[in-house]
N, C-alpha and C positions, 0 to 999 in steps of 0.2 A: 420453602419452597420450591418445587421441583422442576425441573427442565422441564420447557415443554415441547413440542415438534421443531427442528426449524427449517426456517426459510429456507426451501430449495433456491435456486438459479433462476429457473424458470418465472418466480414471483416477484422477483427484481425485474425490472423493466429498464432496460439499457435503452437510450434515445442520444441518437448522430444524426442531426438535421442536414437533407443534404447543401445545403445554403453554405454551414458550415465546413463542408468538406470532412473527409473522414479521418478522425480522428487514431484509430487505431492502428494503425503502424505504428504512431508513437508511444503507444503503449496505455491509450484511453478512452475513455467516452465520454460524451459532453453533459450527459445528464446521466441520473439512475433514480427511477420514480421506486420508491419503496412502500409497501402493502399498507393500508390502514391500520392501525391499531396493531403494529410491529415493535415489538421491544428493541433497541438499540442498546449497542457497549459501543466505547468510545476505548481504543488502546492506545495508550500514551506509546509517545513516540520511541522506538526502537532503533540503537547505533549498530553497529558494527561488533559488539565486545564476543567473544567467545567465553564458554564457561567457566573459564579460570578466571575471565574478566582483560583478558589482553583483547590488545587493540593493533591489529594492524596499519603499517603507516600507506599501506597502497589503497585507493581509490573502490577498485573493484573490488577486492577483498573484501572490505567496510560494506560496501554495496551487497553482496552475494549473501553475508553474515546478517545483515540490518534484516533482509529476507526472509532468512530462514529461522532467527528471532520472531520477529511477526509472525510464520509461521507457527510455531511453538507457543506463543500468547494466543494465537488462534484456536488450537486445540485445548489449550486450557480454558478457555470458554467454552469449550464445545461447538464450536464453528469451523466452517474450513473458508478455504479461500472465496469462492460465491457466492457467499455471505458477506463479502464488504462492499460496501456502496459507494466510498469515500475514501481516497489515499491525501493527504498530504507530505510533501517529501521535503526538507532542507536540506541545501546543498551547499559545503562551503566554496564560495568565489565559483560558481557554477557558468560552465561556459561551453559552445556545442559539443566540444572533444569528448564531454562527460553523457552523452545525450545518447550514447550507441550503450553502452554500460545500462542505462537507466530502463531502458526501454528493452533490451534483453533480462532483465531480469523481474519486469513486470510480466513480461507476457510470460517468463517462465513459470512462473508462479497461476496467473490468474488466467491461462491460456485465451480464447476467443471471447471470455467474461470480464473485461476489463470493468473495470470499477472509474468514477469519476475521480481525476486527480488535479493537484494544486502543486504543482515543484517553485519554492519559495530558495533563492538564492539570498546567501547571509556570511557576513564576513567571518562567524565562529560563531560553535553550538555551545553547548554547556561545559563541553570538557575538551582542552586547547586539540588535542587528537583527532577529537571528532570530525568527520568529511563528512558524513552523511545520517541521518535519522528519517527512520517513516513512521509517519502515526497514521490509523484508521477509524472507520468507523462501519461496525458490524454490525446487519439486522439480524437478530437471532431469531424471533417468530414473531 
């Protein structure tokens, strides 16, 4: 099975109803409409582990590394950030002090083509030192 032409950012329709306010300053879109008959890929949760398996105890470092890992996973399937329709992020013991770091990293990766996103606060992740994990739904074609 060969790779077909990837979906362009223009083919994903971002929807932000005015009655719900503008979520883009918080790093997400309210909804994303995927083209009919599109192939979809699901990227497993990416944590903040570096290429040697190291994991910083610092939340900000883990978030930046997790998004770098997400970028590598996207490259691995022949996709770009503007093909991401939905993110789910898991934050250990989330509080509002972490929101700025999260928003900064999402905007750095996605610019003004922000995917839909859900943030879930959890007491812990799969491995105790993990503080953050991000998974993605990607539209391939």
